[in-house]
VOZAPA-521481 format. One line per field, with one value per residue: residue number from 1; x negated, z negated, y negated of N, C-alpha, C, O in turn. Coordinates in steps of 0.2 Angstrom, whole numbers, plus 2048, in hexadecimal, padded with zeros to 3 digits. Each point is the difference from the previous one (the first is absolute). Example, Ala and Ser with C-alpha at 12.3 -4.5 7.8 and 13.67 -1.06 7.14 Angstrom:
2
resi	[1  2]
n_x	[7BE  807]
n_z	[7D9  807]
n_y	[81C  7FA]
ca_x	[804  7FC]
ca_z	[800  7FF]
ca_y	[7FA  7FA]
c_x	[7FC  804]
c_z	[800  7FD]
c_y	[7FA  7FB]
o_x	[7FB  7FD]
o_z	[7FD  7FF]
o_y	[801  7FA]
This chain:
261
resi	[1  2  3  4  5  6  7  8  9  10  11  12  13  14  15  16  17  18  19  20  21  22  23  24  25  26  27  28  29  30  31  32  33  34  35  36  37  38  39  40  41  42  43  44  45  46  47  48  49  50  51  52  53  54  55  56  57  58  59  60  61  62  63  64  65  66  67  68  69  70  71  72  73  74  75  76  77  78  79  80  81  82  83  84  85  86  87  88  89  90  91  92  93  94  95  96  97  98  99  100  101  102  103  104  105  106  107  108  109  110  111  112  113  114  115  116  117  118  119  120  121  122  123  124  125  126  127  128  129  130  131  132  133  134  135  136  137  138  139  140  141  142  143  144  145  146  147  148  149  150  151  152  153  154  155  156  157  158  159  160  161  162  163  164  165  166  167  168  169  170  171  172  173  174  175  176  177  178  179  180  181  182  183  184  185  186  187  188  189  190  191  192  193  194  195  196  197  198  199  200  201  202  203  204  205  206  207  208  209  210  211  212  213  214  215  216  217  218  219  220  221  222  223  224  225  226  227  228  229  230  231  232  233  234  235  236  237  238  239  240  241  242  243  244  245  246  247  248  249  250  251  252  253  254  255  256  257  258  259  260  261]
n_x	[A8D  801  7FC  803  803  7FE  7F9  7F9  801  806  7FA  7F6  7FF  804  7F5  7F8  805  800  7F7  7FA  7FB  808  802  7F7  800  7FF  80C  7FF  7FC  801  7FD  807  807  802  806  809  800  806  80C  806  7FF  7F6  7F9  7FF  7F7  7FE  80C  801  803  802  7F4  806  7F9  809  7F7  80B  802  7FE  806  7F6  7FA  7FC  7FC  80A  7FE  7FC  803  804  7FB  809  804  7F5  80B  7F7  80B  7FC  804  7FF  802  802  800  7F6  7F8  800  7FE  7F3  7FA  800  7F9  7F8  801  801  7F4  7FB  7FA  802  7FE  7F8  7FA  80C  7F6  807  800  802  7FC  7F8  807  806  808  809  805  7F7  7FC  7F6  803  806  807  7F7  7FE  808  808  7FA  80A  7FF  80B  7F9  7F6  7FA  809  802  7FB  802  804  800  7F8  807  80A  7FD  802  806  805  7F8  7FE  807  7FF  809  7F9  7FA  7FD  809  7FC  809  7FD  806  7F9  803  802  7F4  802  800  7F9  7FE  801  7F8  80C  809  80A  7FE  7FE  80C  7FE  805  7FE  7F8  809  7FD  801  7F5  809  7F5  804  800  7F7  805  7FC  7FF  7F6  7FF  7F4  80C  7F9  80B  804  806  7FF  807  807  802  801  7FE  7F5  800  7F9  807  7FE  7F5  7FE  804  802  7F5  805  7FB  801  809  7FF  7FE  809  803  7FB  806  80A  7F8  803  807  7F8  80B  800  808  808  800  802  801  809  803  7FA  7FC  7F5  7F8  7FE  7F7  7F4  809  805  7FE  806  808  807  805  806  804  7F8  806  7FF  7FF  7FE  803  7F8  803  7F9  806  7F9]
n_z	[782  801  80A  7F6  808  7F7  804  803  7F6  802  7F9  7FC  809  7FC  7FE  809  808  7F7  806  7F7  7FB  7FF  7F5  7FC  802  808  808  805  806  7F4  7FD  806  7FB  7F6  801  7FE  7F5  7FD  7FB  7FB  7F5  800  809  7F9  7FD  807  801  7FD  802  7F7  803  803  7F9  805  7F7  808  809  7FD  7F8  801  7F7  7FB  7FC  7F9  7F6  800  802  7F6  7F9  806  7F9  803  802  7FD  803  7F6  807  7F4  7FB  802  7F4  7FC  804  802  7F6  7FD  803  7FC  7F7  800  7FD  7F8  7FF  7FA  7F6  801  7F5  806  7F8  7FD  7FB  805  7F5  803  7F6  804  7F7  7FD  80D  7FD  80A  7FC  7FE  7FF  7F4  807  7F5  7FE  7F7  804  804  7F7  804  7F4  803  7F7  808  7FD  7F9  80A  7FD  800  80D  7F5  7F9  7FE  7FE  7F4  804  7FF  7F3  7FE  802  7F6  7F4  804  809  7F8  808  805  7F6  800  7F4  802  7F7  805  7F5  805  802  80C  807  7FA  7F6  7F8  802  804  803  80A  7F3  7FF  7FC  7F9  803  7FA  7FD  7F4  800  806  808  7FD  805  7FF  7FE  7FF  7FF  809  7FC  7F7  7F6  7FC  807  800  7FE  804  7FC  809  7F8  809  7FE  7F5  802  801  7F8  7FB  80B  7F7  808  7F8  802  7FE  7F8  7F9  7FB  7FB  7F3  7F6  7FD  7FC  7F4  7FF  7FD  7F8  7F7  804  7F9  805  7FB  7F9  803  7F5  808  800  7F4  808  7FA  802  803  7F7  7FB  807  800  7FD  80C  808  7FD  805  808  7F5  803  808  807  808  7FF  80A  7FC  80C  7FD  809  7FE  80C  7F7]
n_y	[783  80B  7FC  7F5  807  7FC  7FC  806  7FA  80D  807  805  804  80C  80A  805  808  806  801  7FD  804  805  7FD  7FE  80A  7FC  7FC  80A  7F9  803  80B  805  7F9  806  80A  7FA  7FF  80B  7FF  7F8  801  7FD  806  809  803  7FC  804  7F7  80C  7FD  803  808  800  807  7FC  803  804  80B  7FA  803  7FD  804  809  7FE  804  808  80B  805  806  809  801  800  804  801  801  7FE  806  801  7F7  80C  806  804  809  80C  803  803  807  808  802  805  80B  804  805  7F8  804  7F6  801  7FA  806  804  805  809  800  80C  7FB  802  800  809  7FF  7FB  7FC  7F8  80B  7F9  801  805  800  7FF  806  7FB  808  801  804  7FE  804  7FA  7FB  7F8  7FB  800  7F7  80C  800  7FB  805  80A  807  802  808  80B  7FE  805  80C  804  801  7F5  800  7FE  806  7FF  7FF  807  7FE  80C  7FD  809  7F8  7FF  7F6  7FF  7FE  7F5  7F9  801  809  7FA  804  7FE  7FF  800  7F7  807  7F6  803  7FA  801  80D  800  7FE  805  7F9  80B  7FC  80D  7F7  804  807  7FA  802  802  7F7  7FD  809  7FB  809  7FB  800  804  7F6  802  7F9  80A  800  7F7  804  800  7F6  807  7F4  803  7FB  7FF  808  800  7FA  805  806  7F7  800  80B  7FE  7FB  805  7F7  801  804  80A  7F7  808  7FD  80A  7F4  802  7F5  7F8  7F5  807  7FC  7F5  801  805  7FE  7FF  7F9  7FC  808  7FF  7FF  809  7F9  7F9  7F7  7F5  807  7F6  7FF  7F9  804  7FB  801  803]
ca_x	[808  805  805  806  804  804  806  805  802  806  802  7FA  800  802  802  7FB  804  802  7FB  804  7FA  802  809  800  7F9  7FB  802  7FF  7FA  7FD  7F8  7FF  7FF  7F9  7FD  801  7FC  7F8  800  7FF  7FB  801  805  807  7FF  805  7FC  803  7FE  7FD  800  803  800  803  7FE  802  807  807  805  7FB  803  7F8  801  805  7FF  7FA  802  804  7FA  7F9  7FA  801  7FC  7FD  800  7FD  803  800  80A  805  806  7FD  7FF  807  804  7FC  802  80A  801  7FF  803  805  7FE  801  7FC  7F8  7FA  7FC  7FF  7FC  7FF  800  7FA  800  7FA  7FE  7FB  7FC  7FB  800  7FA  802  7FA  804  804  7FC  800  800  804  7FF  802  803  803  802  804  801  801  7FA  7FD  801  7FB  7FA  7F7  801  7FB  7FE  805  7FD  7FA  802  804  7FC  801  807  802  7F9  7FB  805  807  803  802  807  805  804  801  803  7FA  7FD  803  806  7FE  7F9  804  803  7FF  806  803  800  806  7FF  800  802  7FC  805  7FC  804  807  805  7FD  7FC  7FF  7FA  7FE  7FB  7F9  7FD  7FD  801  7FC  7FF  801  802  805  805  808  807  808  802  806  803  7FE  7FA  7FC  7FE  7F8  7FE  7F7  7FE  7F8  800  7FF  7F9  800  805  7FE  7F8  800  801  7FB  7FC  802  802  805  800  809  800  807  800  805  803  809  806  807  7FF  805  806  803  804  805  806  803  7FC  7FF  7FB  7FD  7F9  7FB  7FA  7F9  7FA  800  804  7FD  7F9  802  7F9  7FF  7F8  7FD  7FB  7FC]
ca_z	[800  807  7FD  7FF  802  7FC  803  803  7FD  801  7F9  7FD  805  7FE  7FA  7FF  801  7FC  7FD  803  804  803  800  800  803  7FD  7F8  7FA  7FD  7FE  802  804  800  800  802  805  801  803  80A  802  7FC  7FE  804  803  806  804  805  808  805  7FE  802  7FA  7FF  7F8  800  7FC  800  7FC  805  805  7FB  800  806  803  7FE  805  806  800  800  807  7FF  803  7FA  7FF  7F9  7FF  7F9  801  800  808  7FE  802  805  801  7FE  803  809  7FE  7FD  806  808  7FD  802  806  802  805  7FE  7FB  803  7FD  802  7FB  803  7FC  7FE  7F8  800  7FD  801  807  804  806  805  808  803  803  7FE  7FA  7FE  7FC  7F8  7FD  7F9  7FF  7FC  7FB  802  7FF  7FA  803  807  7FF  7FF  800  802  808  803  803  805  805  801  803  806  805  800  801  7F8  7FE  7FF  7F7  7FE  7FB  7FE  7F8  7FF  7F7  7FC  7FB  7F6  800  805  7FC  7FD  800  7FB  802  806  801  7FF  7FB  7F9  7FA  7F9  7FA  7FF  7FF  7FD  806  803  806  807  802  807  800  804  801  808  806  803  804  805  803  801  7FE  803  7FC  801  803  803  802  803  7FE  804  804  7FF  800  7FE  7FD  802  7FC  805  800  809  805  805  803  805  804  801  800  808  805  800  7FB  7FA  7FF  7FC  7FB  7FC  7FB  800  7F9  804  7FD  7FA  805  803  7F9  7FE  806  7FF  7FA  7FE  802  7FA  7FE  804  7FF  7F9  804  805  802  808  801  808  801  809  804  809  804  802]
ca_y	[802  7FD  7FB  802  7FE  801  7FC  803  805  7FD  7FE  7FA  7FA  7FD  7FC  7FA  7FA  7FB  7FD  7FB  800  805  7FE  7F8  7FE  7FD  7FC  806  800  7FB  7FD  7FE  7F7  7FE  803  7FD  7FC  803  803  7FA  7FC  7F8  7FA  802  803  803  807  801  803  805  808  801  809  801  808  804  7FB  800  7FC  7F9  7F8  7FC  800  7FE  7F9  7FF  800  7F8  7FD  7FE  807  809  804  806  802  805  804  808  802  7FE  7FA  7F7  7FB  800  7F9  7FA  800  801  7F8  7FC  801  7FC  7F6  7FB  7FB  801  7FE  807  807  806  809  804  808  803  801  802  7F9  805  803  7FB  7FC  7FC  800  800  7F9  7F9  7FC  7FE  7FD  7FB  800  807  7FE  805  7FD  808  807  7FF  803  804  800  802  7FE  7F8  7FE  803  7FB  7F8  803  801  7F8  7FE  7FF  7FB  7F9  7FC  7FB  7FD  803  802  808  7FE  807  800  807  800  7FD  805  802  805  804  805  805  808  803  802  800  7FA  7FD  7FA  803  7FB  7FE  7FB  7FB  7FB  800  801  807  7FE  804  800  805  803  802  807  804  7FA  802  806  800  806  803  801  803  7FD  7FE  7FB  800  807  807  803  7FF  7FC  7FF  7FB  802  7FA  7FD  7FB  7FA  7FF  805  7FB  7FC  803  801  7FC  7F9  803  801  7FA  7FB  7FC  7FE  7F8  800  807  7FD  805  7FB  803  7FA  7FA  7FD  7FD  804  802  7FC  803  807  803  809  802  7FF  806  802  7F9  804  803  800  806  801  7FB  7FB  801  7FD  800  7FF  805  7FE]
c_x	[806  807  806  806  806  807  803  802  807  803  7FE  805  808  804  7FC  806  804  7FD  802  7F9  802  806  7FD  7F9  7FA  802  802  7F9  7FD  7FA  801  7FD  7F7  7FD  802  7FB  7F8  800  7FE  7FC  803  803  806  7FE  806  7FB  802  7FB  7FA  802  803  800  802  802  803  806  806  804  800  804  7FA  7FF  804  7FF  7F8  804  805  7FA  7FB  7FC  801  7FE  803  802  7FF  803  7FF  806  803  806  7FF  802  806  804  800  805  808  801  7FC  805  808  7FE  803  7FA  7FD  7FC  7FD  802  7FE  803  7FE  7FD  801  7F9  7FB  7FA  7F8  7FA  800  7F8  802  7FB  803  805  7FF  800  800  808  800  800  802  803  803  803  801  800  7F8  7FF  804  7F9  7FA  7FA  802  7FA  800  805  7FD  7FA  805  803  7F9  7FE  805  7FD  7F9  7FC  806  808  801  804  802  803  801  801  803  7F9  800  801  808  7FE  7FC  806  802  7FE  801  801  800  809  7FD  800  802  7FE  803  7F9  802  806  804  7FC  7FD  7FF  7F6  800  7FB  7FB  7FB  7FD  7FF  7FB  7FF  804  803  806  806  807  804  805  802  809  804  7FC  7F9  7FA  7FC  7F8  7FF  7FA  7FE  7F8  801  7FF  7F9  801  804  7F9  7F9  801  802  7FB  7FA  801  801  804  7FE  805  803  807  7FE  805  801  806  805  804  7FC  806  805  804  805  805  805  801  7FF  7FE  7F9  7FC  7FA  7FB  7FB  7FA  7FC  801  802  7FC  7F8  7FF  7F8  800  7F8  7FE  7FA  7FA  7FB]
c_z	[806  7FD  800  803  7FD  802  806  7FD  7FF  7FB  800  806  7FF  7F9  800  803  7FC  7FC  802  806  807  804  802  803  7FB  7FB  7FB  7FF  7FC  803  806  800  800  806  808  7FF  801  807  803  7FE  7FD  802  804  809  805  802  806  805  7FC  7FE  7F6  7FF  7F8  800  7F8  801  800  805  802  7FE  804  80A  805  7FE  803  806  802  7FF  806  7FF  805  7FB  800  7F9  801  7F9  802  801  803  7FF  7FE  805  803  7FE  802  807  7FE  800  806  806  7FB  800  806  801  808  800  800  804  7FD  803  7F8  801  7FA  800  7FA  800  7FB  804  806  801  803  803  809  802  803  800  7F7  7FC  7FB  7FA  7FF  7FB  7FE  7F9  7FC  803  800  7FB  802  804  7FC  802  804  804  80A  800  800  803  807  803  800  806  803  801  804  7FB  7FE  7FC  7F8  7FE  7FB  7FE  7FB  7FE  7F8  7FE  7FD  7F8  801  802  7FA  7FE  801  7F9  7F9  805  801  7FF  7FC  7F8  7FC  7F9  7FC  7FB  800  7FE  809  804  808  805  803  808  7FE  803  7FD  806  803  804  806  805  806  803  7F9  800  7FA  802  802  803  802  802  7FB  804  804  7FD  801  7FE  7FB  7FF  7FC  802  800  805  805  803  802  807  805  802  804  808  806  7FD  7F9  7FD  800  7FD  7FD  7F9  7FD  800  7F9  805  7FB  7FC  806  802  7FC  802  806  7FE  7F8  7FD  802  7F8  7FB  806  802  7FA  804  806  804  808  7FE  808  800  806  800  804  800  801  806]
c_y	[7FC  7F9  804  7FD  7FE  7FA  804  808  7F8  7FE  7F9  7FB  7FC  7FA  7F9  7FB  7FD  7FD  7F7  7FC  805  7FC  7F9  7FE  7FB  7FC  805  801  7FA  7FF  7FB  7FB  801  803  7FC  7FA  801  801  7F9  7FF  7F9  7FB  803  802  802  807  7FF  800  804  808  801  807  800  807  804  7FA  800  800  7FB  7FC  7FE  801  7FB  7F9  7FE  7FE  7F9  7F7  7FE  806  805  805  808  805  80A  807  807  803  7FF  7FD  7F9  7FD  800  7F9  7FA  800  7FE  7F8  7FC  7FF  7FB  7F8  7FD  7FD  800  7FE  805  806  805  805  802  806  803  803  803  7FA  803  802  7FA  7FF  7FD  7FD  800  7F9  7FA  7F9  7FF  7FD  7FA  801  808  800  807  801  808  805  803  806  807  804  803  7FD  7FA  7FE  800  7F9  7F8  800  7FC  7F9  7FD  7FF  7FE  7F9  7FE  7FC  7FB  802  801  807  7FB  807  7FF  805  801  801  806  800  803  805  807  806  808  801  7FB  7FB  7F8  7FD  7FB  805  7FB  802  7FD  7FC  7FA  7FE  800  804  7FC  804  800  804  803  801  804  801  7F9  801  808  803  807  800  7FF  803  7FE  801  7FA  800  807  805  801  800  7FB  7FC  7F9  801  7F9  7FF  7F9  7F9  800  805  7FC  7FD  800  804  7FC  7FD  806  802  7F9  7FA  7FC  7FF  7F9  7FE  807  7FF  807  7FC  804  7FA  7FE  7FF  801  806  805  7FD  802  807  800  808  7FF  7FC  804  7FE  7FA  802  804  800  807  801  7FD  7FF  7FE  7FD  800  7FF  802  7FC  804]
o_x	[801  803  801  801  804  806  806  800  800  804  803  802  801  804  802  800  802  802  803  802  7FC  801  805  7FE  7FF  7FC  802  7FF  7FE  7FF  7FD  7FB  7FC  7FC  7FC  7FD  7FB  7FC  7FC  7FD  806  804  803  804  803  7FA  801  7FC  7FC  806  7FD  804  7FD  804  7FD  800  804  800  804  805  801  802  7FD  801  7FF  800  7FF  802  7FB  7FC  806  7FB  806  7FC  801  7FF  800  801  801  803  804  804  803  802  804  804  802  803  803  801  802  804  803  800  7FD  7FD  802  803  7F9  805  7FC  7FF  800  7FF  804  7FC  7FA  7FB  7FB  7FB  804  800  805  800  7FD  7FE  806  803  7FC  7FD  804  7FD  801  7FD  803  803  800  7FC  801  800  7FC  7FB  800  801  7FD  7FE  800  7FD  7FF  800  802  800  800  7FF  7FB  802  805  804  7FC  804  7FC  802  7FE  804  800  7FC  805  7FF  803  803  7FF  801  804  7FC  7FB  7FB  801  804  7FA  800  7FF  800  806  7FA  802  803  806  7FB  803  7FD  7FD  804  7FB  800  7FF  803  7FF  801  7FB  804  7FB  801  7FE  804  7FF  7FE  800  802  802  803  7FE  801  7FB  7FF  804  7FE  7FD  7FC  805  7FD  800  7FF  7FD  7FE  7FE  7FC  7FF  800  7FB  7FB  803  800  7FC  806  7FC  803  7FD  7FE  801  801  801  7FF  7FD  806  804  806  805  804  806  806  7FB  7FD  7FD  7FA  7FB  7FA  7FD  7FC  7FC  805  7FF  800  7FE  801  7FC  803  7FC  804  7FC  800  7FB]
o_z	[801  7FB  803  7FD  804  7FE  800  803  7FF  800  802  7FE  801  7FF  7FD  7FE  803  7FB  805  805  804  806  804  800  7FA  7FB  7FB  7FC  804  803  800  803  804  803  804  805  802  805  805  805  7FF  7FE  805  804  7FE  801  804  801  803  7FE  7FC  804  7FB  803  7FA  7FC  801  805  800  803  804  804  806  804  801  802  805  803  800  804  801  7FD  802  7FC  805  7FB  805  803  802  805  801  801  800  804  802  801  802  804  803  803  804  800  804  805  802  805  7FD  806  7FF  803  7FB  806  7FB  805  7FB  804  800  7FD  804  7FD  804  802  803  805  7FD  805  7FE  803  7FC  7FB  805  7FB  805  7FB  802  7FE  801  801  7FB  802  7FE  7FB  806  805  804  801  805  7FF  803  805  801  802  806  806  800  7FA  803  7FC  7FB  805  7FE  804  7FC  803  7FB  803  7FD  7FC  7FB  7FD  801  804  804  7FC  7FB  801  7FB  805  7FE  7FF  802  7FC  801  800  804  800  800  7FE  803  800  801  803  800  802  7FA  805  806  806  803  7FF  802  802  7FB  803  7FA  806  7FC  802  805  800  7FE  806  804  7FB  804  7FC  802  7FE  800  806  806  806  805  806  805  805  805  806  802  804  805  804  7FC  802  7FE  801  801  7FC  804  7FD  7FE  805  7FB  801  801  7FF  802  803  7FF  7FF  7FE  7FB  7FC  800  7FC  7FE  804  7FD  7FE  801  7FE  803  7FB  804  7FC  805  7FC  804  7FC  805  802]
o_y	[7FA  800  805  7FA  802  801  7FE  805  7FA  7FB  7FC  7FC  7FA  7FB  7FB  7FA  7FB  7FE  7FE  7FD  7FF  800  7FE  7FA  801  800  7FE  805  7FC  7FB  7FB  801  7FE  7FD  801  7FE  7FD  801  801  7FE  7FF  7FC  7FD  7FF  804  800  805  7FB  803  801  7FD  803  7FD  804  800  7FC  7FC  803  7FC  7FF  7FC  7FC  7FF  7FB  7FA  7FA  7FC  7FB  7FC  801  802  800  802  802  803  7FE  803  805  7FB  7FC  7FC  7FC  7FB  7FC  7FC  7FC  7FA  7FC  7FC  7FB  7FC  7FB  802  7FC  805  7FF  805  800  800  800  7FE  803  7FC  803  800  7FE  7FC  801  801  801  801  7FB  803  7FD  7FB  7FD  800  7FC  800  7FD  803  7FE  804  7FE  805  805  806  805  804  806  7FB  7FF  800  7FD  7FC  7FA  7FD  7FB  7FA  7FE  7FA  7FA  7FD  7FD  803  7FF  800  7FE  801  803  7FB  804  7FB  804  7FC  804  803  805  801  804  806  805  802  7FD  801  7FC  7FD  7FF  7FE  806  7FA  805  7FD  801  7FC  7FB  800  803  7FD  805  7FB  803  7FD  806  7FF  7FD  800  7FF  801  804  804  7FA  802  7FC  801  801  7FB  805  802  806  7FB  800  802  7FD  7FD  804  7FB  805  7FC  7FF  800  7FD  7FF  802  7FE  7FF  803  7FE  7FD  802  800  7FB  802  7FF  7FC  7FB  805  7FC  804  7FB  806  7FE  803  803  805  800  804  804  800  801  801  803  804  802  7FE  800  7FE  7FD  805  805  806  805  7FD  805  800  802  7FE  803  801  7FD  7FD]
């Protein structure tokens, strides 16, 4: 199946721009502190002079953060609208550290064979759940990384992506004289495409796979697992954002870090 470039749909792109993570950048992504810790490691290592690849870079928020941290960064996205927005933001920045290069490319078919130098870090935020042949992409990322290089990524948690008929949405049940919210989970073990309506657009495709598959494919393609998070808001997060309280009933993101062996 050919890759879907939903972000170049004008309706979708406009609606995506209203999300907190679109407007605020990394501070608007509640999972960012956990991802940042995976990127920097326990010793909060510097990215100074590192070569970094951002797959599915979107507006370029992480790309610019890595550049501002002293890295030489390449941001890749299938969406011309996303890359155009990233370049506009870069043109308006005043940073004199590191360097950035942006490129429009389909991650489903991207290849890194022939790259002269290995990357120190490959990063991807909420992109790999759009990829059908994940094993092939893992192999390419392993090729792109130097030995010991890091691969850090987030995806929509498979518990969220799994449901089919009924669609993925909260349900209410009555118990002990009060209403409770539950997440209707079905189809978890049946991997494949899920088609949903999102941000006012029908036919948005995401590829559901289990947590086991995400991890086992990493191990089979030359990676060692170094970090793993079933991310859900903490109690402190909910105290600050009471509207997130239902999100503690199930993990919202899957965060993984690995090392190229």
